[in-house]
C-alpha positions in Angstrom: 9.0 24.0 14.7 5.6 24.9 16.2 5.6 28.1 14.1 6.5 26.0 11.0 3.6 23.7 11.8 1.2 26.6 12.2 2.3 28.2 9.0 2.0 24.9 7.1 -1.5 24.4 8.5 -2.4 27.9 7.4 -1.0 27.4 4.0 -2.9 24.2 3.5 -6.1 25.6 4.9 -6.0 28.3 2.3 -6.3 25.8 -0.5 -10.0 25.2 -1.4 -11.1 21.9 -0.1 -14.3 21.6 -2.2 -13.7 18.7 -4.5 -14.3 19.3 -8.2 -16.4 16.9 -10.1 -14.7 13.6 -10.6 -13.8 12.3 -14.1 -16.5 10.3 -15.8 -14.7 7.0 -15.2 -14.8 7.7 -11.4 -18.5 8.5 -11.2 -19.1 4.9 -10.0 -15.8 4.8 -8.1 -17.4 3.8 -4.7 -19.1 0.8 -6.3 -15.9 -0.1 -8.1 -13.8 -0.1 -4.9 -16.5 -2.1 -3.1 -16.2 -4.6 -5.9 -12.4 -4.7 -5.5 -12.9 -5.2 -1.8 -15.1 -8.2 -2.3 -13.1 -9.8 -5.1 -9.9 -9.7 -3.0 -11.6 -10.3 0.4 -10.2 -7.0 1.9 -12.0 -5.9 5.1 -11.0 -2.2 4.7 -9.7 0.1 2.0 -8.9 3.9 2.2 -8.3 6.0 -0.9 -7.3 9.6 -1.5 -6.6 11.5 -4.7 -4.9 14.9 -5.1 -5.0 16.9 -8.3 -3.4 20.3 -9.0 -2.8 20.9 -5.3 -6.4 20.0 -4.2 -7.8 17.0 -2.4 -10.4 15.7 -4.8 -11.3 12.5 -3.0 -10.5 11.0 0.4 -12.7 8.3 1.8 -12.8 4.8 3.3 -14.6 1.6 2.5 -15.4 -1.4 4.7 -14.7 -1.8 8.4 -11.7 -1.3 10.6 -12.1 -4.7 12.2 -14.3 -7.7 11.2 -17.1 -8.3 13.5 -17.3 -4.6 14.6 -19.2 -1.7 13.2 -16.5 1.0 13.0 -16.1 2.1 9.4 -12.9 2.9 7.7 -12.6 6.6 6.9 -10.0 9.0 5.6 -8.5 9.3 9.0 -8.1 5.6 9.7 -4.5 4.6 10.3 -2.8 1.8 8.3 0.8 0.5 8.3 2.3 2.1 5.2 5.3 -0.1 5.5 7.9 0.5 2.7 6.2 3.7 1.7 8.2 4.9 4.7 11.4 4.7 2.6 10.5 7.9 0.7 10.4 9.7 4.1 13.9 8.3 4.9 15.2 9.4 1.5 13.7 12.9 2.0 15.3 13.1 5.4 18.7 12.5 3.9 18.0 15.0 1.2 17.1 17.7 3.7 20.4 17.0 5.6 22.3 17.2 2.3 20.6 20.6 1.5 21.9 21.8 4.9 25.5 20.6 4.2 25.4 18.0 7.0 26.1 15.2 4.6 26.3 14.4 0.9 24.7 11.4 -0.8 28.1 10.7 -2.2 29.7 10.4 1.2 31.0 7.0 2.2 28.8 5.4 4.8 31.9 4.7 7.0 32.5 8.5 7.1 29.4 8.8 9.2 29.3 5.3 10.8 33.0 4.2 11.2 31.9 0.8 12.6 29.8 -0.1 9.5 30.8 -3.3 7.8 29.5 -5.4 4.9 30.6 -9.0 4.2 33.1 -7.7 1.6 35.8 -5.2 2.5 35.6 -3.5 -0.9 31.8 -3.0 -0.5 32.3 -1.7 3.0 34.9 0.9 1.8 33.0 2.0 -1.3 29.4 2.0 -0.1 28.0 5.5 -0.4 24.9 7.0 1.4 23.1 6.9 -2.0 23.8 3.1 -2.2 21.8 2.6 1.0 18.7 3.8 -0.9 19.0 2.2 -4.3 19.0 -1.6 -3.8 22.2 -2.3 -5.6 24.5 -3.4 -2.7 25.1 -7.0 -3.7 22.7 -8.3 -1.1 20.2 -10.7 -2.3 16.4 -10.1 -2.4 15.4 -9.5 1.2 18.7 -10.6 2.6 18.9 -10.1 6.4 15.2 -9.5 6.8 14.9 -12.2 9.4 16.8 -9.9 11.7 13.5 -7.9 12.1 10.8 -9.8 10.2 8.3 -10.9 11.4 9.6 -9.2 14.6 12.7 -9.7 16.7 14.2 -8.2 19.9 17.4 -7.0 18.2 18.0 -3.2 18.4 18.5 -1.0 15.3 22.2 -0.9 15.9 22.5 -4.7 16.4 20.6 -5.3 13.1 23.0 -2.9 11.3 26.1 -4.4 12.9 25.1 -7.9 11.9 25.2 -6.9 8.2 28.9 -7.8 8.3 27.9 -11.5 8.2 24.9 -11.3 5.8 26.2 -13.0 2.6 26.4 -11.1 -0.6 24.9 -13.0 -3.6 25.6 -10.4 -6.3 28.1 -7.9 -7.4 28.3 -4.4 -5.9 26.1 -2.0 -8.0 25.8 -4.8 -10.5 22.0 -5.5 -10.3 18.8 -4.6 -8.6 17.8 -6.6 -5.5 15.3 -5.1 -3.1 16.4 -4.9 0.5 15.1 -3.3 3.7 18.1 -3.6 6.1 20.1 -0.8 4.5 17.3 1.6 5.2 17.9 0.8 8.8 21.5 1.9 8.3 20.3 5.1 6.5 18.2 5.8 9.6 21.4 5.7 11.7 23.1 8.0 9.3 20.3 10.5 9.7 20.6 10.3 13.5 24.4 10.8 13.4 24.2 13.7 11.0 21.2 15.5 12.7 22.0 14.8 16.3 18.4 13.6 16.8 16.6 10.4 17.0 15.0 9.4 13.7 11.6 9.6 15.3 12.1 13.2 16.5 13.6 14.2 13.1 10.6 12.9 11.2 8.1 14.4 13.6 9.7 17.9 13.8 11.1 18.2 10.3 8.4 16.5 8.2 5.2 15.4 9.9 4.6 18.6 11.9 5.4 21.0 9.1 3.1 19.1 6.8 0.3 18.9 9.4 0.4 15.1 9.4 -1.0 14.9 12.9 -2.5 11.4 12.7 0.8 9.7 11.5 2.6 7.5 14.0 6.2 6.5 14.0 5.4 2.8 14.3 2.7 0.7 16.0 4.4 1.2 19.4 3.4 4.8 19.1 -0.3 4.1 18.6 -2.5 5.5 21.3 -5.6 4.2 23.0 -8.6 5.3 21.0 -6.6 5.8 17.8 -8.7 5.2 14.6 -6.6 2.3 13.4 -7.3 -0.7 11.1 -6.7 -4.3 11.9 -4.6 -6.2 9.3 -5.6 -9.5 7.9 -3.8 -12.4 6.2 -5.1 -15.6 4.6 -3.7 -18.4 6.8 -2.4 -21.2 4.6 -3.2 -18.8 1.7 -6.9 -19.7 2.3 -8.6 -18.5 5.5 -8.8 -14.8 6.4 -7.6 -14.1 10.0 -6.2 -11.2 11.9 -2.5 -10.6 11.7 -0.9 -9.5 15.0 0.1 -5.9 15.2 3.8 -5.5 14.9 6.4 -2.8 15.0 9.6 -2.5 13.1 11.2 -0.7 16.0 14.6 -2.0 14.9 14.5 -0.9 11.3 11.8 1.9 11.3 13.5 3.7 8.4 12.6 0.9 6.1 8.9 0.6 7.0 7.7 1.8 10.4 5.1 4.5 9.7 1.4 4.2 10.3 -0.6 6.9 8.5 -4.0 7.7 7.0 -4.9 8.7 3.5 -5.8 12.2 4.8 -2.3 12.7 6.1 -0.8 11.1 3.0 -2.5 13.8 0.9 -0.3 16.4 2.6 2.8 14.3 1.7 1.8 13.9 -1.9 1.0 17.6 -2.3 4.4 18.6 -1.0 6.0 16.0 -3.3 4.1 17.2 -6.4 4.9 20.8 -5.5 8.7 20.1 -5.6 9.1 19.9 -1.9 7.2 23.2 -1.1 4.6 22.9 1.6 3.7 26.5 2.3 4.6 30.1 1.9 5.1 32.8 4.5 5.9 36.5 3.7 6.2 35.7 0.1 8.9 33.1 0.7 8.5 29.4 -0.1 8.7 26.9 2.8 10.4 23.7 1.6 11.2 20.3 2.9 14.0 19.8 0.4 15.4 21.5 -2.7 14.2 21.1 -6.3 17.6 19.6 -7.1 17.3 17.0 -4.4 13.9 16.1 -5.6 15.1 15.6 -9.1 17.8 13.3 -7.8 15.3 11.3 -5.7 13.1 10.9 -8.8 16.0 9.9 -11.2 16.9 6.2 -11.8 19.9 5.0 -9.9 19.4 1.3 -10.4 17.7 0.0 -13.6 15.2 -2.9 -13.1 14.6 -5.6 -15.7 11.1 -5.6 -17.1 9.4 -8.9 -17.1 6.4 -10.1 -19.0 3.0 -9.7 -17.4 1.9 -12.8 -15.4 -1.4 -12.9 -17.3 -2.3 -11.3 -20.7 -4.9 -9.1 -19.1 -2.1 -7.0 -17.5 -0.4 -6.2 -20.8 -1.5 -2.6 -20.7 0.2 -2.1 -17.3 3.6 -3.2 -18.6 6.1 -0.3 -18.4 8.6 0.8 -21.1 11.1 1.7 -18.5 11.6 0.7 -14.9 14.1 1.6 -12.2 14.7 2.6 -8.6 15.7 6.1 -7.6 16.3 7.3 -4.0 13.4 5.8 -2.1 11.0 5.7 -5.1 10.1 3.3 -7.9 10.2 5.0 -11.4 8.4 3.8 -14.5 5.9 4.9 -17.1 2.2 4.2 -17.7 0.5 5.1 -20.9 3.3 7.4 -21.8 3.5 9.3 -18.5 6.2 9.1 -15.9 5.2 7.5 -12.6 6.9 8.1 -9.3 5.5 5.4 -6.9 6.1 2.9 -4.2 4.3 0.0 -2.5 4.3 -1.2 1.1 3.8 -4.7 2.6 3.2 -5.4 6.2 1.7 -8.3 8.2 -1.9 -7.9 7.2 -1.6 -4.7 5.2 -0.4 -3.6 1.8 -0.5 -0.1 0.1 0.6 2.0 -2.8 1.4 5.7 -3.3 1.5 6.9 -6.9 2.5 10.3 -8.3 2.1 11.5 -11.9 4.3 14.7 -11.9 3.2 15.8 -15.4 -0.4 16.0 -14.2 0.1 17.1 -10.6 -1.8 13.9 -9.7 -1.3 11.8 -6.6 -3.1 8.6 -5.6 -2.8 6.7 -2.3 -4.5 3.4 -1.5 -4.2 1.7 1.9 -5.6 -1.7 2.5 -6.0 -4.1 5.5 -5.2 -7.4 3.7 -2.1 -8.8 2.2 -3.2 -9.1 -1.5 -1.6 -6.4 -3.7 -4.1 -6.9 -6.5 -6.6 -4.8 -4.6 -4.5 -1.6 -4.4 -3.3 -2.2 -8.0 -6.8 -2.4 -9.3 -7.9 0.7 -7.5 -4.8 2.7 -8.5 -5.0 1.9 -12.2 -8.7 2.7 -12.3 -7.9 6.2 -10.9 -5.0 6.6 -13.3 -7.0 5.7 -16.3 -9.7 8.2 -15.3 -7.3 11.1 -15.1 -5.2 10.1 -18.1 -8.3 9.7 -20.3 -7.4 6.0 -21.0 -9.7 3.2 -22.1 -11.8 1.8 -19.4 -10.2 -1.5 -18.3 -11.5 -4.1 -15.8 -8.5 -4.1 -13.6 -10.3 -6.1 -10.9 -10.7 -9.0 -13.3 -7.1 -8.6 -14.6 -5.5 -8.7 -11.1 -8.0 -11.3 -10.1 -6.7 -13.5 -12.9 -3.1 -12.8 -11.7 -4.0 -13.9 -8.2 -5.7 -17.1 -9.4 -2.6 -17.9 -11.4 -0.3 -17.3 -8.4 -2.4 -19.5 -6.2 -2.5 -22.2 -8.8 1.3 -22.0 -9.2 1.7 -22.5 -5.5 -0.6 -25.6 -5.7 1.4 -27.0 -8.7 4.7 -26.4 -6.9 3.4 -28.4 -3.9 2.3 -31.2 -6.2 5.8 -31.3 -7.7 7.3 -31.7 -4.2 4.9 -34.5 -3.4 5.7 -36.3 -6.7 9.5 -36.1 -5.9 9.0 -37.3 -2.3 10.1 -40.8 -1.4 7.5 -42.3 0.8 8.2 -44.6 3.7 11.6 -43.3 4.6 12.7 -42.7 8.2 15.1 -40.2 9.7 18.7 -41.5 9.9 18.9 -40.5 13.6 16.8 -40.7 16.7 14.8 -37.5 17.0 16.8 -36.6 20.1 20.0 -36.4 18.0 18.5 -33.5 15.9 17.4 -31.6 19.0 20.2 -29.1 19.4 20.9 -25.4 19.3 22.1 -24.3 15.9 23.8 -20.9 15.1 23.9 -18.8 12.0 26.6 -16.1 11.7 24.2 -13.2 11.0 20.9 -14.3 12.5 22.0 -16.0 15.7 20.5 -19.1 17.4 17.7 -21.4 16.2 16.7 -24.1 18.7 15.4 -27.5 17.9 13.9 -29.3 20.9 12.2 -32.6 21.5 8.8 -32.5 23.2 6.3 -35.3 23.7 8.0 -37.3 21.0 8.0 -34.5 18.4 10.5 -31.9 17.3 9.9 -28.2 17.8 11.8 -25.4 16.2 12.2 -21.9 17.8 14.0 -18.9 16.4 15.6 -17.5 19.6 15.2 -13.8 18.7 11.8 -14.0 16.8 8.8 -14.7 19.0 6.5 -15.5 16.1 8.8 -18.2 14.5 7.9 -21.2 16.6 6.6 -24.4 15.1 6.6 -28.2 14.8 9.0 -30.2 12.6 7.1 -32.8 10.6 9.1 -35.5 8.9 9.2 -35.2 5.1 11.7 -37.7 3.8 15.1 -39.0 4.8 16.7 -36.2 6.9 14.4 -33.5 5.7 11.5 -32.1 7.6 8.9 -29.3 7.2 8.5 -26.7 9.9 4.8 -25.8 10.3 4.7 -22.5 12.2 2.1 -22.3 14.9 1.0 -18.9 13.6 -0.6 -20.0 10.4 -1.0 -16.4 9.1 2.7 -16.3 8.4 2.3 -18.5 5.3 6.0 -19.3 5.6 6.4 -23.0 6.2 9.8 -24.2 5.3 11.8 -27.3 4.4 14.4 -28.1 7.1 17.3 -30.2 5.7 19.8 -31.8 8.1 23.2 -32.8 6.6 25.1 -35.4 8.5 28.8 -36.2 8.9 30.2 -39.7 8.1 29.9 -40.4 11.8 26.2 -39.8 11.9 26.2 -36.4 13.5 24.5 -33.3 12.3 26.9 -31.1 10.4 24.6 -28.4 9.1 21.0 -27.3 8.9 19.6 -25.6 5.8 16.1 -24.1 5.2 14.0 -22.9 2.2 10.4 -21.8 1.9 7.9 -24.5 0.8 5.7 -22.2 -1.2 6.8 -19.8 -4.0 4.1 -17.4 -2.6 5.9 -17.0 0.7 7.0 -13.4 1.3 10.6 -12.8 0.3 11.4 -11.3 3.7 11.5 -14.9 5.1 15.0 -15.3 3.8 15.5 -18.8 5.3 17.7 -19.8 2.3 20.5 -17.4 3.5 20.9 -19.2 6.8 23.9 -21.5 7.4 23.0 -23.1 10.7 25.6 -25.3 12.4 25.4 -27.0 15.8 26.6 -25.0 18.8 29.3 -27.0 20.6 28.3 -28.1 24.1 30.0 -26.4 26.9 32.4 -28.5 28.9 30.5 -30.3 31.6 27.2 -29.4 29.9 
């Protein structure tokens, strides 16, 4: 593999790196990105563009960390989150090219222990289904097994799928998930005989010369040029988000990378999987046939109306999910793209195959409007489209989203019955509760107050504040989570807690906080306990 890496490096070095003149719409691109950064309150943004096999732009804007002078540059590392999924898909395609698996194989052919909540789904789930978000799981189902960080292993997360409820029919509808990419990671390990980390490093990252890229945040080294992520606590105040690692589902979103490294990934993608040539022979990551499959719709996605009129021009005519990629059109051209969301960081990778064009935008804040505004400005420039103020358009969408959250809260307040008291003494609510797929959630009484703690999730600790009757709101200590939730206790006729249910307070809470899928019941006390 060292030889392959050297050949890849030589092949890429042979490509002229002098950037041609940018299109007219991008002559003020630096000022535009700075305007985006200020509008969406993003400390750091990095952007790279490749065109016809050449890097035409790669640069950073803002700072790596607020209060310090280090600037973001093209080598600054960001969590690319779900943009990792395309690497997982490519890994499976490479193994398929080698005859070590087929995307049509049943998952249980490779992982005999694999189980879903329904025996039919277990039996019929194919490797391709792991990539296409059509399993019957609901949006983000099971994400609490690793989000916002747990001590479960990758194998434990996958094994707990047997108890995660299915809310839709198998292959019947699109619902984005992460957990099945963790299963895909285990399939790669079984078929290759390597850890997923080693497979990525030796089969993709080294051949492409992606030397900056790290498997996850645990692999970051002292002195690495890495950005700090930021979130708006309570959707208002910008503060650092703790650095986390999806060590137990890295195949769904573990990678840290720079826009410089991502240019190598985009160039290989746009060149049909080819990353170099030696002795007149192409060096490929995967076959053209496999790329065609990855870039073909497996699961159609319903197209909604834009949240604000200003986004009408961005509405696609078709939309679907392939194998690790979103597929749609923009101004008549096919797009192959994906986004990524992480505590404090969001990003987007966009390919326009017809134009051999690739754009990557990495940001150090959680507002997607920033990477959307930058991406569409670059797309318009290369597609010779009308100049559009995407900063204003996505700013209007953000304002509407925040207003919706405020209105939703006002509706809760209007429906609240004031002056009620809990049916039980607080000590009666203080118990250990267990969900079949997540595990234990502990409610404790301390200093006259109730505290909630998710046993396997260090970040999910907070205070229960009485709302009305037997309903409370858990206010998490770490306010950057933006995930406060209603906690509803259901009682038996004898006045004992029968069940605990949860749901997010705000419609703007990340979907990975799938509290609504929990069915928590009291754990019976041990004899003599």
